[in-house]
C-alpha positions as a printed Julia matrix, in Angstrom:
148×3 Matrix{Float64}:
   0.0    0.0     0.0
   1.32   3.41   -0.96
   1.75   6.06    1.75
  -0.53   9.09    1.99
   0.64  12.68    1.75
  -1.21  15.89    2.57
  -0.9   19.1     0.59
   2.19  21.04    1.83
   3.57  17.94    3.58
   7.15  17.1     2.59
   8.39  13.82    1.24
  11.78  13.41    2.93
  14.67  11.44    1.46
  17.7    9.5     2.66
  18.1    6.82    5.34
  15.3    8.05    7.58
  13.07   9.59    4.94
   9.41   8.77    4.45
  10.24   8.11    0.78
  10.81   4.49    1.88
   7.03   4.09    2.28
   6.35   5.25   -1.29
   7.61   2.44   -3.53
  10.78   4.3    -4.58
  12.91   3.16   -7.5
  16.14   4.48   -8.99
  17.24   6.16   -5.73
  20.08   5.33   -3.35
  18.53   5.59    0.12
  21.74   5.05    2.1
  22.74   8.66    2.83
  21.42  11.03    5.47
  18.91  13.64    4.31
  19.3   13.16    0.52
  18.84  10.43   -2.04
  20.91  10.33   -5.23
  19.29   9.12   -8.4
  21.34   6.12   -9.53
  19.73   5.5   -12.92
  18.45   7.76  -15.67
  14.94   7.46  -14.19
  13.89   7.52  -10.55
  10.52   7.91   -8.9
   7.99   7.02   -6.27
   4.24   6.58   -5.72
   2.07   8.35   -3.16
  -1.57   9.04   -2.39
  -2.23  12.79   -2.21
  -4.99  14.01    0.09
  -8.0   15.98   -1.07
  -7.37  19.07   -3.15
  -9.84  21.91   -3.67
 -11.06  21.87   -7.28
 -10.87  25.63   -7.74
  -7.19  26.09   -6.79
  -4.07  25.44   -8.88
  -1.32  23.12   -7.7
   2.48  23.33   -7.62
   5.2   20.72   -7.24
   8.28  21.74   -5.23
  11.6   19.87   -4.99
  14.99  20.46   -3.38
  17.6   19.28   -5.91
  21.41  19.13   -5.97
  22.97  18.18   -9.32
  25.94  15.8    -9.68
  28.67  18.13  -10.96
  32.38  17.53  -11.56
  34.18  20.59  -12.99
  35.53  20.06  -16.47
  33.58  16.84  -17.02
  30.01  17.31  -15.82
  29.16  21.01  -15.72
  25.37  20.68  -15.41
  22.53  18.22  -14.99
  19.3   18.28  -16.91
  16.14  16.58  -15.72
  12.49  16.21  -16.63
   9.62  15.74  -14.16
   6.62  13.59  -15.03
   3.62  13.05  -12.76
   1.31  10.16  -13.66
   3.04  10.1   -17.04
   2.26  13.76  -17.78
   5.2   16.07  -18.47
   5.26  18.9   -15.92
   8.67  20.47  -16.41
  12.35  20.53  -17.3
  15.34  22.17  -15.6
  19.06  22.51  -16.13
  20.97  22.93  -12.87
  24.58  23.91  -12.19
  24.14  24.17   -8.41
  21.68  23.19   -5.68
  18.24  24.77   -6.07
  14.63  24.63   -4.99
  12.63  24.01   -8.16
   8.95  24.65   -8.63
   6.52  23.53  -11.33
   2.88  24.44  -11.99
   0.76  21.31  -12.31
  -2.06  20.7   -14.74
  -5.35  19.96  -12.91
  -5.65  16.53  -14.47
  -2.29  15.32  -13.17
  -3.57  14.1    -9.78
  -5.63  10.96   -9.53
  -7.64   9.57   -6.62
  -5.92   6.24   -7.37
  -2.51   7.73   -6.53
   0.31   9.79   -7.91
   3.47   8.5    -9.6
   6.32  11.05   -9.62
   9.23  10.39  -11.97
  12.49  12.23  -12.54
  14.19  11.48  -15.86
  17.85  12.51  -15.98
  19.35  11.96  -19.45
  22.67  13.52  -18.39
  23.24  11.12  -15.46
  26.69   9.55  -15.56
  28.79   7.11  -13.56
  31.85   8.58  -11.81
  33.76   5.39  -12.72
  33.09   5.99  -16.43
  34.44   9.53  -16.02
  37.58   8.31  -14.25
  36.64  10.2   -11.07
  36.13   7.26   -8.7
  35.1    3.61   -8.61
  31.41   4.53   -8.14
  29.37   2.75  -10.85
  26.03   4.43  -10.02
  24.64   6.75  -12.72
  24.46   9.89  -10.61
  22.18  12.67  -11.79
  20.52  14.58   -8.99
  20.27  14.33   -5.22
  16.75  14.99   -3.94
  16.29  16.29   -0.4
  12.54  16.94   -0.36
   9.45  17.25   -2.53
   5.95  18.49   -1.84
   2.67  19.39   -3.49
   1.3   22.83   -2.66
  -1.67  24.99   -3.5
  -1.09  27.8    -5.99
  -0.84  31.19   -4.31
């Protein structure tokens, strides 16, 4: 059973994060406070509580890109919710990102959030370290919020 989330409630990541209750895939959950994506796609499923029908929604995320000067200068990623494209960003440093959501993106049957990171790369392949994970972005938190 997928965990429930209220509007404005954070999904936390890392060892102690509530992401563990949300059928995560493509994330390394071994670090404290963040989870690196380790494939070119990573996501999770959650039930989102009731949302007023007359208010817009936003998706917020705290993201740190995998950067190595001279080899990986930026990370690009797409966000899909229930298979619907909601946004794209290119990051060169840690940022809080925010996307407006189409009304039809949320479903009473649940929400599937997916990050697609085509620029993810393995440090071993770059000659940086022996790490074979395809690092793209580290996620610290995500939430759904009402449009202000």
